[in-house]
N, C-alpha and C positions, 0 to 999 in steps of 0.2 A: 447214886449218880446225882450230880448237881444239876440244877435247872439250866445253867448256862451251857452244860455239855450236851443237852438234848439237841436233836436235829431241829432245824428251823421250823419244819412242819409241825413238830410236837409243841413248839412254843406259840404257834399261831392259833387264834380263836377263829373258827370258821365263821364267814359272813352269813348272818341269818340264824345263828344259834341263839340269839337274844341274850338273856342273862344266864343261860344254863351253864353250869360249870361242873365238871366231873373230875374228881381227883382220886384215881384208883389207889394211890399210895395211902392217903388218909383213910379211905374206906377200909383198907386192909388192917390198919393199926388202930383206928379209933372207930370201931363199928357202933359203939354206943352213941357217937356223935352224928350218926347218919340221919337220924330223924330231924335233928336241929338243922342240919345242912339242907335237907329237903324242904323244910319250912322256909328257909331263907331264899332258896331258889324259886319257889312258887311266888313268894312276895315280890322278888325281882322281876319275875315274868309278868306279874300283874302290873308292876310299874311300867315295864316296857310296853305292855299292851296299851296301858293308858296313854303313855307318851305318843305311841303310834296313832292312837285314836285322835288325840288332840291335834297332831300334825296333819292328819288327813282332813279333819274338820276345818283347820285353818286354810289349807289349799283349796278345799271345796268352797269356802266362803269367798275366795278371790277369783275363782275360775271364770265366772261370768263377766266380772269387771275387766279382766285382761284379755278376754276373747276378741273383742273388737280392735283393741290396740295391736294385738299380734297379727291380726288380718291385715291391718293397714301397713304394718312393717313389712310383711311378705309382699304386698302389692308394690310398695316403694322399691324393694330390692329387685323385683321382677322388672319394674319400669326402668330402673337404671341399667340393668342388663340389656334391655330391649333398645335403649336409645344411645348407649355409649359403647365405644370400643375401648381399647386399652389407652391409658393416658399417654403411653409412648407414641402412639400414632398421632395423637393430637399435637404432641411436640414436633413431630416431623412435619405435619401440615403447617404449623405456625412458622417453623423454620423456612419452609418453602415460600410462604408469604413474605417473609422478611427479605428473601433473596430476589423474588420476582415482582413484587408489587409496590414499587415506590410511589405510585399514584393512588394507593389505597382503594383500588377497584374492588377488592375483596373485603369490604368493610364489615360484612356480615359474618366474617370468620371470628366469632367470639362466643363465649358461653361453653357449656359442657356438652351440648348436643351437636357435635361436629358432623355427625352422620347426615345432618340436615343442612350443612353449609353449602353454599353455591358451588356446584360442580363436583361435590363429594357424594358418593353413594357407598353404602355398606352392605355386607352380606345379610341375608334374610333368614338364617337358620333360627328357628324358634327355640327358646330356652337356652341358647348358647351365647357366648360373648361374640359380638359382631365385630367385623374387621372391614377396613376400607378396601374395597375391591375396584373402585372406579374413581379416577380423577380426570374430569372432563371440563376443560376451560377453553372455550372457543370465542373468537371475535372480541377479545378483551385486550386493551393496550397494556400488556405487561412489558417487562424489560429485564434483560439480563440473560444468564445462562441457565440451562437445565441443571438443577441441583444434583450433584453426584450422589447424595444420600437419599434420593427419592425412593430408592428400592428398599429403604428401611420399612417402607410399607410392604411388608413381606407377602401380603395376600393380594397385591395389586394385579388385576387382570386386564384393565383397560386404562391406558395412559394416552389421553388426547389433549394436546396443547396446540391447537390449530389457529393460525392467524392471530398470533399473540405477540408478534415482533420480537421473538426470541433470537438471540445471537449466540456466537460461540460454537463449539463443537458438540457432537452427540457424546455424552459421557460413556466411557467403557463400562462403568458400573451398572449400566442398564442390564447387563448380562446377569445381575443378581436378582432381577425380577423374574424368578423362575416360574411364576404363575401367569405371566403376561400372555394374553391372547391378542390384544389389539394395541398397536403402536402407531399413533397418528400425530405427526409433527409437521404437517404440511403448512404451506403459506407462512413461512417465517424467513429468517435471514441466517440460517444455520450454515456453517462453513466446515471445512475439513473433510475427512473421509467417513464413509459408513463403517462403523466398527465391525470387524470380523467376529467379535465376541457375540454379536446378535445371533450367530448360528448356533449358540448353545441353548437358545430358548426353544425348547422342544414343543411347547404349546402354542407358539406364535402362529396366528392365522393371517392377520393383516399387517402389512408394513406400508404406511402412507407417509412418505417423506418428500412429496413432490413440491415444486415451487420453492426451492431454497437455492443455496449457492454451494452445494456439495461438490467436492472434487474427488479425484482418485478413481479407482475402478470399483465395480460391483464385486463384493467379496465372494470367493468360491464357497466360503463356509455357509452362506445362506442356503446352499443345497442340502444342509443338514436339517433344515426346518421342514420336516416331513408333512406337517399339517398346514403348511402355508397355502392360502387360497388366493391372496391378492398381494401383488408387489407393484407399487406405484412410485416411480422415481422421476416422473415427468418434470421437465424444466429445471435442470440442474446443469452442472458442468462436468459430468462424469465422462471418463475416457476409458480406453481399453476395450477388450472383447466382452461379449456376453458369456458368462460362465457356463460351461457344459454341465456343471453339477446341478444346475437348475432343473435338468431333466429328471432328477431324483424327487422333485417336489410334485409327486403325481396328483396331488389334490389341487394344484395351482389352476385357477380359473381365469385370472386377469393378470397380465404382465404388461406394464406400461412404462416405457422409457423414452417417450417422445421428447424431442428438443434437448438433446445432449450432444456429446461428441464421441459417441461410441464408435469403435472401428472393428475391423476383422470380419470374419464370415459368420454365418448363422450355424450354430452347432447342430449336428444331426440329432442330438439328444432331445432337442425341443420337440421333435416329432413324436416323442413318447408321452407327451402331456395330453392324455386322452380326455381329460376334463377341461382343457383350455377352451375358453369361450372367446376371449379377446386378446389379440397380440398387437400392441401398438409400438412400432419401432420407427416412426417417421422422424424426419429432420435429424439424422445422424450421419455417420460416414461409413456405414456398413457396406460391404462389397461381396462379390462372388455371386453364386447362383442360389436359387431357392432349393433347399434339400428335398430330395424325393420323399423323405420320411414325413414331410408335411401332409402328404396324402392320407396319413393316419390320424390327423387331428379331427376326428369325427364330430366333436362338439363345437368346433370353431365357427363362430358367427361373424366376428369382426377381425379382419386382417388388414392392417395399415402399415405399409412399407414405403410410403412416399418419401421423396427427396432424400435418397441415399445414392449409392453407386452400384446397385445391383445390376447384373448383366445376365446374358444367356437368354434362353427361351422361357416363356411363361409355361410352367409345367402342366401337362395334360392331367396330372394327378388331382388338380383342383376340382375336376368333375366328380371326384369321390366325396367332396365336402358338401354333403347334402344339407347341412345346417348353415352354410355360408350365406350371409346376407349382404355384407359390406366388404368389397375388395378394392383397395386403393393402392395402385402401384405407380402413381404419378411421379414424374421427375426422376427417372432412373435411366438405365441404358439397355433396357430389354430389347432384344432383336427378334426376328422371325415374324410369324403371322399371329394375329389374334386367334387363340385356339378355338376352333369350332366347338370343342367339348364344353366350353363355358355355357353353351346353350342347355346343358343338362343340369346346371345349378338352379334347380327349380325355385329355391328360396331367395335367389339373388335380387336385391333391392337397389344396390349401388355398385356400378362398375366404372372405375376411373383408371384409365390406362394412358392418360395424356402425357405429353412431353417425354417420349421414349424414342426408340428407333425402329418401331414396328413397321412392317411393310405388308404388301398383299392387299386383298380385298377385305371389306367388312363382312364377316360370315353371316349368312342368312339365318343360321341357327339362333342368333341372338333374339330373333323375333319369338322364340319359344319361351323366353324368360317372361312369363306373363305377370310377374310381380315387380318387374323392373321399373324403377322410377327415375333413376339418374344414370345417364350414359354419357361419358366423356372420353372420346378417342382422339381429341385434338392434338396438334403439334407432333405428328408422326410422319411417316412416308407412305401412308395408305393411298391406294389408287383404286380404279374401277368405279362402279356406280354405287350410289346409296341403295341398299336392298329395297325392292318394292314391297316386301312383306313387312318391313319395319313399321311398327305402329298398329298393325292389324292384330286385334285381340289383346293389345297392350293398353288397356284402359286406365292404367295408373301412371303411364309414362309422363314425366314432368319436364325433364331436362334432357336435351339432345344437342351435344356439342361435337362437331366434326371439323372445327376450324384448323387452318394451317396444315392442310394435307394436299394431295394431288387428285382429289376426287373429281370425276367427270360425269357427263350425262345430265339428265334433268332432275329436278327435285320431285320425288315421287308424290303422287296425289295422296297415297296412304298416310304419309307423314303429315301433310297439311290437314288431313281429316281427323287427326288424333286430338280430340277435344280436351284432353287432360293436359296438354302441353302448356308450360309456362315459359319455357326458355328454349329458343332455337338459335344456334350459332353455326352457320355453314360458311363463314367468311374465309377468304383467302384460299380458294380452291380453283378448279377449272370447270365449274358447273356452267351449263349453257342451256339455251332454249328459253322459252317464255314461262312465266309463272302461270300455273294452271288455273283455270276458272273453277271455283268451288262454290258451294252453297253459301248463302248469306251469313248464317249463324255459326260458321266454323271458327275454331280457335277462340272460344269465348273468354278464356282467362289468360291468354298469352300476354306476357309482360315484355319479353325481349325477342325481337325478330331481326337478326343480323345476317345478311347474305352479301356483304360487301366484298369487293375485289374478286369478282368472278367474271363470267362472260355471258351473263344473262341479258336478254334483249326483249324487245317488244314493249308495248304500252303497259303501264301499271294497271292491273285489274282493279275493279271497284272495291273488292273486299279489303284491299290494303288500307283504304281510307275508312274502314268500318271495324277495325279491331278495337273493341270497346275498352280494354284494359292495358293496351300496349304502352310501355314507357320508354322503350328504346326501339326506334325504327331506323335501321341502318341499311340502306340499299345503295350505298355509294360505290363508285368505281365499277360500274357495269356499263351496259349499252342500252339502257332504257330510253325510250322515246315518249312522245306525247306530252300532254299537259298535266299539271298538278290539278287535282280535283278542286272545283270551286266550292264543294260542300264537304267540310271537315267536321261536321257535327258528330260523326260516328266515333271520332278519336277522343273518347271521354277521358282517357288517361292523361291527355295533354290539356284538356280543358278544366279539369278538376283535380285537386290533389287527392289521390287515392290513399286512404288509410286502412280500409277494411282488408283483412287478410294478410297484412304485412307481417304481423307477429308470427303467423303460421309459416311464412316463407323464410324468415330469418334463419340463417344457419343451416338450412336444408336445401334451399333452392340451388345454391351454387356450392362449389367445392371450397375447401379451406385454403386454396392456393391462389386466391384472387381471380376467380373464374370469369367475372364480367369486366371486360376491358372497354372503356369508353374513351374514344379519342375526340376531344373537342379542341378548338383552336387555342385556348389558353391553357392547355395541358392535357395529359392523359391520366385517366383514373382507372384503378382496378378495385373492384368491389367483391367482397366475399358473399354478399347477399344484397338483395334489392332494397333500396330505400326510396322514400318519397321524393328525394332530391334528384334522382337519376331520371331525367326526362329529356330525351334526345331525338331529334329528327335530322338525319343526314342523307341527303339525296345528291350529294356533290359528285362531280366527275361522271356525269351521264350526258345525254343529249336531249334533255327535257326542253320543251319549247312553250310558247305562250306567256301569259302574264302571271304575276304573283297574285293569288286570290286574296281578296280583302278579308276572307274568313280566317286567315292566319292570325289576325288580331284576337280571335276568340280562344286561342290556345294559351290561356292565362297561366297554366302550370308548367309551360315549356322552359327548360333550362338552356338548351343549345339548339340552334337552327343553322344548318349548313346547306346552302343551295348553290355553292360556287361551282365554277367550271361547267356551266350548262349553256343553253342558248335562250335564256329567258329574256323577254322583252317587256316594254311598258314601264310605267312609273312604279316607284316604291309605294305600297299602300300606306295611307295615312293612319290606318288602324293598328300598325305595329306597336305603337306606344302603349297599347292595352296589355301587352305581354309583360306584366310587371315583374315576373321572376326570371326573365331572360338575362343570361349572363354572357352568352356568346352568340354573335350574329355574323354570318359570312355570306355575302351576296356577290362576291368578287367574280371577275371573269365571266360576265354575261353581257347582254346588250340592253341593260336597263337605261332609261332616259328620264328626263324631267328633273325637278329639284329634289333635294333631300328634305323630307318632311321635317319641319322645325320641332314637331312633337317627339321626335326620336330622342331629344334631349331629356325627356321625362323618364326614360328608362334608366333609373338611378342604379340598378343592379348590374348594368352592362359593363363588363370588364374587357371584352374583346369585340372589336367591330372592324369589318373589312368591306368597303364598298368600292374597292379599287378595280380599275380596268373595266369600266362601263362607259356609258355616254351621258352621265349625270351632268347637270348644269346648274348655274346660279351660285349663290353664296352659301357657304357652309354654315349651318345654323349655329347660333350662340346660346341657345336655350340651356340654362343650368350648366353653363360652361362646357357645352358639348364640343366646341371647337378646341378646347384646351385638354379635355380628357382623352382625346384620341390622337394618335401620332399621324405624321404625314403619310405613312405607309397605308393608312386606312382609306386614303382618298386619291392616291396617285393613279394615273392612267385615265383620268376624266378631263379631257382638254378644255371643257367649258365650265369647270368648277373654279371658284376663286375664294379667297379669304383664308384666314388662319385655320390650319397650320401650313397651308400651301404657300409657296413663295409669291404667287401672284395675288395681289390685293384686288378687291372688287372696285369698280368705278363708283364715284359718288353719284347718288341719285336720290330723288325724293322718295320717301317710303310710300307704300301702298301698291296701287295697281301697276305702276310703271315697272316695279321689280318683277311682278308676275309676267308682265308682257315681255320683259327682257328674257326671262327664263324660257318663256314659250318660244321666243324668237330663236334663242340658242338651240333649243330642242329642234326647231324646224330647220335651222341651218344644217344641223348634223343629220337630219333625216335624208336618206339616200334619194328619195323621190324629189325632195326639194332641191337637192344639189343638181340632179339631172336637169330639172326645169330651168334653174339659173344658168347652167351651161348652155342649154339650147337657146335661151333668151339672149345671152351674150353673143353667141354665134350669129343669130338672126340680126341683131342690131348692128353687128360688125359688117355683115353683108350689105345691109341697107346703107350704112355710112359710106362704104366703098363706092357703091353705085351712085349715091348722091354726090360724092366728091367728083366722080367722073363727069356726071351731068353738069355740075357747077363749073368744072374746068372748061367745058365746051361753051357755056354761056358767059361766064365771067372769067376772064384770063387771070391766072394766079401770079401775084407780084412776088411773094417771098414765102419760102417754106419754113414753118415753125416746128421746133422739137417739143414734145410734151415734157412737162416737168416731172422729174423723179419724185419730188416731194408730193406732187399731186397724186401720183400712183400710190405712194405710200399712204396717203390720207384715205384714198378710196378703199385700200385693203384693210386698214385698221377700222374703218367705219363699218366694214362688212362683218367684223367679228366683235367689236366692242365700241362703245361711245368714247370719243377722245376726251381726255381730261381738260 
């Protein structure tokens, strides 16, 4: 057999045999040659051994020199793995920068360590290649559309591009981000529809796309996001109904769609969201009744349904919501009574039922809500008396609004003894009786006290003038009598600009629907919260008597003062010019007399003034253009006033004391007592003249009868009211 015919295995020399060679065929034929072959084999083995020894010595001699270099190489390789992702992800990021960053706000996006670039975070698995898992860019002036290729970052779990001025639509390709947990695109200018493909993202937990210009409806497919915990679509232009499929998102805790144009009814399936903590549906066009299934929302703490078209009764099932803290149903068409069962909502902090069609009495059970801070039942058809228990044991009660109802009876003493109150508005009801006398230090932090347009009577108790922090005091359109207190030093809120505590009150004192309505003569104002500029005293349309106290001038922080339509007398205090923040002053329809203080012209902030229909006299002041800043209507009805802007000009006279004497004379002429005296004097003189004429006729015969001159009578009449020119 030839060697080429042998099997491959027979031709191979096994690795590790060294130089040993065995040839059985030669051994069989040439046995005499065996000894020579054995010698050659041993010599070869020795050579191989020597070669192996030399190679081992050479490796051994370099082992120590290469040990440190190898260690450095391994460290470098591990460092690169620890600081880099794949070069493909870097290309995706740089492509995103090219699309979104014309202003080079991401100037640090360079170099190889892009896991440290601004807004970029990578996974932290030790010893593995890292991947981009978070792209978070907020409050940066970017520009353009969301790149459709952004999901080439295949491990992306958090995509946050908030307040970055993005435009265009939400790309359908976001459905390729299969690892996405958080999608935050809020506060941009995005348009178009919400992609239904987002429903394919099974890991999605948060969808924040609020404050954009999105249109269309909420996709039914979002109900497939079984892990969804927060869906916030507030302030968009969304239409259509709320998808019933959202009832499948059993992990949903926060659902917010306030300020859209959603319509239709509330799906029963929403009542299956046992983990729901907040439901915000305000400012939409939703209608129908509240589903009974809502009684099963045992985790619900915040329920905001305000400013929709809901109707029917407020469900008694709300009493089962033991976690409910904030309930706002303002601005709907709910009918029936205020459910007494609401008194069992022990956690209730805010209850706003204003601007509905509720009727009946205010339930006494509301006094059991010991954690209640904000109660607004205004603008309904409620009747009966204010519960006497209200305020008792409610040491946290801050806001109490019952305005625009048909409530009758007296204001309970228990309410006025609630020291935590900041805001009381019982205006436009049928309340009657007198304000109760209470201890001196009650209502220590009250900022708003409005009881206007009722049937309250009697004199104003002393505590009204000692409310230390009150900023709005509106007692107008009642039947109060008596005088304004001469000591106003207790009204610290009108004397000093209060700044302490305002930050705590903002946003929580009043409701979000313009809860504080302030009507002043130069306009009406609605405030969501108290500010230092809201300082108003309105005692108009009562039967107050006496003079204006000079202490009014100490109210330096007052914005508006309305004392019109009363029976006030005496002069206008010269101290009023000290009210440097005053913008509105109405003293019309009283019996004030004397001159207008010239220093009123120093009120540079004054934008509305009415002194009409009084008994004021003299020349209208010209200080700082006072006579030109105010229209004729500010002064009409004062027959002894003269000067611009009235049509009657004042007579020429020397300046100084004569003017004061003239004004005093005009004041005396208009005084009723002076008029009666003049009349009696004229009658007496007339009687004496007649008797004297008769006696004279008897003694001296009359030759000719003389008629009195009409011009003379006219002169005497004019002289009685003004000096002739």
